[in-house]
One Martini backbone bead per residue (centre of mass of N, CA, C, O) as a GRO file, in nm:
protein
  191
    1MET     BB    1   0.552   0.499   1.710
    2ASP     BB    2   0.360   0.250   1.565
    3THR     BB    3   0.482   0.065   1.257
    4SER     BB    4   0.390  -0.248   1.221
    5ASN     BB    5   0.170  -0.180   0.973
    6LEU     BB    6   0.412  -0.103   0.790
    7PHE     BB    7   0.479  -0.096   0.430
    8ILE     BB    8   0.712  -0.113   0.173
    9ILE     BB    9   0.673  -0.010  -0.171
   10SER     BB   10   0.940  -0.048  -0.418
   11GLY     BB   11   1.006   0.106  -0.745
   12PRO     BB   12   1.046   0.160  -1.049
   13SER     BB   13   0.931   0.268  -1.323
   14GLY     BB   14   0.693   0.008  -1.428
   15VAL     BB   15   0.649  -0.228  -1.198
   16GLY     BB   16   0.351  -0.193  -1.040
   17GLU     BB   17   0.268  -0.074  -0.762
   18ASP     BB   18  -0.033   0.007  -0.795
   19SER     BB   19  -0.136  -0.272  -0.885
   20VAL     BB   20  -0.050  -0.422  -0.630
   21ILE     BB   21  -0.206  -0.252  -0.427
   22ASP     BB   22  -0.483  -0.303  -0.547
   23GLY     BB   23  -0.469  -0.613  -0.498
   24LEU     BB   24  -0.434  -0.599  -0.182
   25THR     BB   25  -0.723  -0.471  -0.125
   26LYS     BB   26  -0.856  -0.770  -0.172
   27ILE     BB   27  -0.714  -0.894   0.105
   28PHE     BB   28  -0.682  -0.623   0.270
   29PRO     BB   29  -0.679  -0.375   0.499
   30ILE     BB   30  -0.609  -0.065   0.346
   31GLU     BB   31  -0.358   0.200   0.393
   32ARG     BB   32  -0.243   0.467   0.235
   33VAL     BB   33   0.034   0.641   0.182
   34ARG     BB   34   0.034   0.979   0.117
   35THR     BB   35   0.183   1.149  -0.112
   36THR     BB   36   0.369   1.435  -0.166
   37THR     BB   37   0.352   1.661  -0.456
   38THR     BB   38   0.463   1.872  -0.745
   39ARG     BB   39   0.322   1.731  -0.947
   40GLU     BB   40   0.113   1.677  -1.189
   41PRO     BB   41  -0.173   1.559  -1.262
   42ARG     BB   42  -0.311   1.292  -1.397
   43GLU     BB   43  -0.512   1.115  -1.554
   44GLY     BB   44  -0.746   1.030  -1.290
   45GLU     BB   45  -0.644   1.231  -1.092
   46SER     BB   46  -0.656   1.355  -0.748
   47GLN     BB   47  -0.695   1.486  -0.461
   48GLY     BB   48  -0.561   1.210  -0.280
   49ASN     BB   49  -0.553   1.063  -0.586
   50PRO     BB   50  -0.269   0.935  -0.483
   51TYR     BB   51  -0.211   1.242  -0.412
   52HIS     BB   52  -0.064   1.529  -0.283
   53PHE     BB   53  -0.104   1.842  -0.434
   54ILE     BB   54   0.166   2.080  -0.463
   55SER     BB   55   0.371   2.324  -0.443
   56HIS     BB   56   0.692   2.410  -0.422
   57GLU     BB   57   0.653   2.617  -0.194
   58GLU     BB   58   0.493   2.438   0.001
   59PHE     BB   59   0.707   2.221   0.028
   60ARG     BB   60   0.938   2.398   0.137
   61ASN     BB   61   0.780   2.479   0.392
   62LYS     BB   62   0.757   2.193   0.514
   63ILE     BB   63   1.055   2.153   0.544
   64ALA     BB   64   1.117   2.404   0.726
   65LEU     BB   65   0.896   2.290   0.952
   66GLY     BB   66   0.934   1.964   0.978
   67GLU     BB   67   0.688   1.788   0.823
   68MET     BB   68   0.893   1.594   0.691
   69VAL     BB   69   1.002   1.274   0.697
   70GLU     BB   70   1.028   1.252   0.377
   71TYR     BB   71   1.240   1.342   0.087
   72ALA     BB   72   1.254   1.419  -0.274
   73GLN     BB   73   1.431   1.491  -0.567
   74GLU     BB   74   1.362   1.395  -0.874
   75TYR     BB   75   1.413   1.334  -1.210
   76ASN     BB   76   1.168   1.573  -1.257
   77ASP     BB   77   1.207   1.801  -1.021
   78ASN     BB   78   1.025   1.675  -0.820
   79TYR     BB   79   0.857   1.645  -0.529
   80TYR     BB   80   0.871   1.385  -0.271
   81GLY     BB   81   0.657   1.304   0.018
   82VAL     BB   82   0.614   1.271   0.383
   83THR     BB   83   0.422   1.328   0.644
   84ARG     BB   84   0.385   1.294   0.975
   85GLU     BB   85   0.076   1.296   0.977
   86GLU     BB   86   0.045   1.056   0.778
   87ILE     BB   87   0.186   0.838   0.943
   88GLU     BB   88   0.001   0.861   1.189
   89ARG     BB   89  -0.262   0.793   1.047
   90VAL     BB   90  -0.180   0.505   0.948
   91ALA     BB   91  -0.075   0.380   1.217
   92SER     BB   92  -0.381   0.438   1.353
   93SER     BB   93  -0.595   0.272   1.158
   94GLY     BB   94  -0.583  -0.063   1.171
   95ARG     BB   95  -0.419  -0.107   0.914
   96ILE     BB   96  -0.257  -0.166   0.630
   97GLY     BB   97   0.037  -0.002   0.548
   98LEU     BB   98   0.119   0.162   0.237
   99TRP     BB   99   0.449   0.258   0.113
  100LYS     BB  100   0.535   0.463  -0.160
  101ILE     BB  101   0.885   0.462  -0.249
  102GLU     BB  102   1.191   0.555  -0.300
  103TRP     BB  103   1.510   0.473  -0.220
  104LYS     BB  104   1.578   0.726  -0.052
  105GLY     BB  105   1.330   0.690   0.135
  106VAL     BB  106   1.412   0.418   0.253
  107VAL     BB  107   1.658   0.509   0.402
  108THR     BB  108   1.508   0.705   0.589
  109ALA     BB  109   1.291   0.513   0.703
  110LYS     BB  110   1.498   0.310   0.833
  111LYS     BB  111   1.607   0.519   1.036
  112LEU     BB  112   1.329   0.592   1.174
  113PHE     BB  113   1.212   0.275   1.102
  114PRO     BB  114   1.383  -0.012   1.144
  115HIS     BB  115   1.120  -0.230   1.128
  116ILE     BB  116   1.051  -0.177   0.854
  117ILE     BB  117   0.917  -0.317   0.565
  118ALA     BB  118   1.101  -0.369   0.255
  119ILE     BB  119   0.980  -0.381  -0.084
  120PHE     BB  120   1.110  -0.493  -0.388
  121LEU     BB  121   1.002  -0.395  -0.704
  122THR     BB  122   1.046  -0.589  -1.006
  123VAL     BB  123   1.243  -0.697  -1.283
  124SER     BB  124   1.451  -0.898  -1.493
  125ASN     BB  125   1.414  -0.662  -1.724
  126LEU     BB  126   1.453  -0.338  -1.840
  127SER     BB  127   1.285  -0.361  -2.106
  128ILE     BB  128   1.013  -0.384  -1.966
  129LEU     BB  129   1.006  -0.098  -1.853
  130GLU     BB  130   1.031   0.052  -2.117
  131ASP     BB  131   0.769  -0.058  -2.239
  132ARG     BB  132   0.578   0.045  -2.014
  133ILE     BB  133   0.640   0.346  -2.045
  134ARG     BB  134   0.551   0.369  -2.339
  135ARG     BB  135   0.255   0.281  -2.287
  136ARG     BB  136   0.182   0.497  -2.063
  137HIS     BB  137   0.347   0.720  -2.249
  138GLN     BB  138   0.235   0.867  -2.491
  139GLY     BB  139   0.485   1.018  -2.671
  140VAL     BB  140   0.754   0.967  -2.567
  141THR     BB  141   1.055   1.078  -2.513
  142GLU     BB  142   1.383   0.998  -2.525
  143SER     BB  143   1.478   1.178  -2.288
  144TYR     BB  144   1.274   1.076  -2.082
  145LEU     BB  145   1.349   0.778  -2.097
  146LYS     BB  146   1.648   0.810  -2.024
  147GLU     BB  147   1.600   0.933  -1.746
  148ARG     BB  148   1.445   0.694  -1.627
  149MET     BB  149   1.664   0.472  -1.684
  150ASP     BB  150   1.894   0.602  -1.527
  151TYR     BB  151   1.746   0.596  -1.254
  152THR     BB  152   1.706   0.290  -1.248
  153LYS     BB  153   2.007   0.213  -1.248
  154GLU     BB  154   2.062   0.351  -0.979
  155TRP     BB  155   1.857   0.191  -0.809
  156MET     BB  156   1.994  -0.098  -0.858
  157LYS     BB  157   2.238  -0.021  -0.649
  158HIS     BB  158   2.007  -0.036  -0.380
  159THR     BB  159   1.886  -0.331  -0.294
  160ASP     BB  160   2.009  -0.372   0.006
  161ILE     BB  161   1.772  -0.201   0.166
  162TYR     BB  162   1.603  -0.452   0.142
  163ASP     BB  163   1.412  -0.735   0.257
  164TYR     BB  164   1.266  -0.766  -0.028
  165THR     BB  165   1.211  -0.947  -0.345
  166VAL     BB  166   0.984  -0.872  -0.619
  167TYR     BB  167   0.847  -1.006  -0.915
  168ASN     BB  168   0.692  -0.827  -1.202
  169GLU     BB  169   0.596  -0.987  -1.447
  170GLU     BB  170   0.476  -1.047  -1.735
  171ASN     BB  171   0.158  -1.159  -1.668
  172LYS     BB  172   0.224  -1.174  -1.315
  173LEU     BB  173   0.074  -1.004  -1.098
  174GLN     BB  174  -0.059  -1.211  -0.900
  175ASP     BB  175   0.208  -1.329  -0.797
  176ALA     BB  176   0.309  -1.069  -0.660
  177ILE     BB  177   0.074  -1.027  -0.470
  178GLU     BB  178   0.097  -1.303  -0.320
  179GLU     BB  179   0.388  -1.263  -0.217
  180ILE     BB  180   0.325  -1.010  -0.047
  181ALA     BB  181   0.108  -1.137   0.131
  182VAL     BB  182   0.300  -1.331   0.272
  183ILE     BB  183   0.477  -1.115   0.402
  184ILE     BB  184   0.256  -0.977   0.567
  185ARG     BB  185   0.171  -1.227   0.730
  186LYS     BB  186   0.452  -1.277   0.864
  187HIS     BB  187   0.431  -0.962   1.010
  188THR     BB  188   0.148  -1.056   1.108
  189SER     BB  189  -0.194  -1.160   1.223
  190LEU     BB  190  -0.288  -1.230   0.948
  191PRO     BB  191  -0.460  -1.467   0.736
   0.00000   0.00000   0.00000
């Protein structure tokens, strides 16, 4: 399977992956790799937008049947992963495929597709992420926040698995989008 049109965008909670991907859709013809998850949909989300939502039992069945290309059980005890069928769909779409996954998924993806470009989206200071998480999740508990930040600190130990690092600083979203657009153009024939 030719995955030369696939790019990974990855970073801890609060870095703005979805905002960057939304911005890139205004520049390129984009096809998102839809992650399958066991978490509950948030307000404004629906089946297939931005995830395929299934039960823990369905997810474990897909693992047992070998249908998952990569998957992980994350900080919130929910599974996240991508099916082989989904990768094939995006790879054959004729569009730029953007795959949003966490660091453990990047390790697996790089083993399966060694030439895939992985972009680490981050910020210069973890307090920025903490503030963004607080704003996004009104009434967030301290234990939830601590869990997220502990996972983020673990994530930061694995930045060497990425091909590029892009900073999405406060009020500089467009700069991050443009920097990633340059990376995509460098690895494709798009103008």
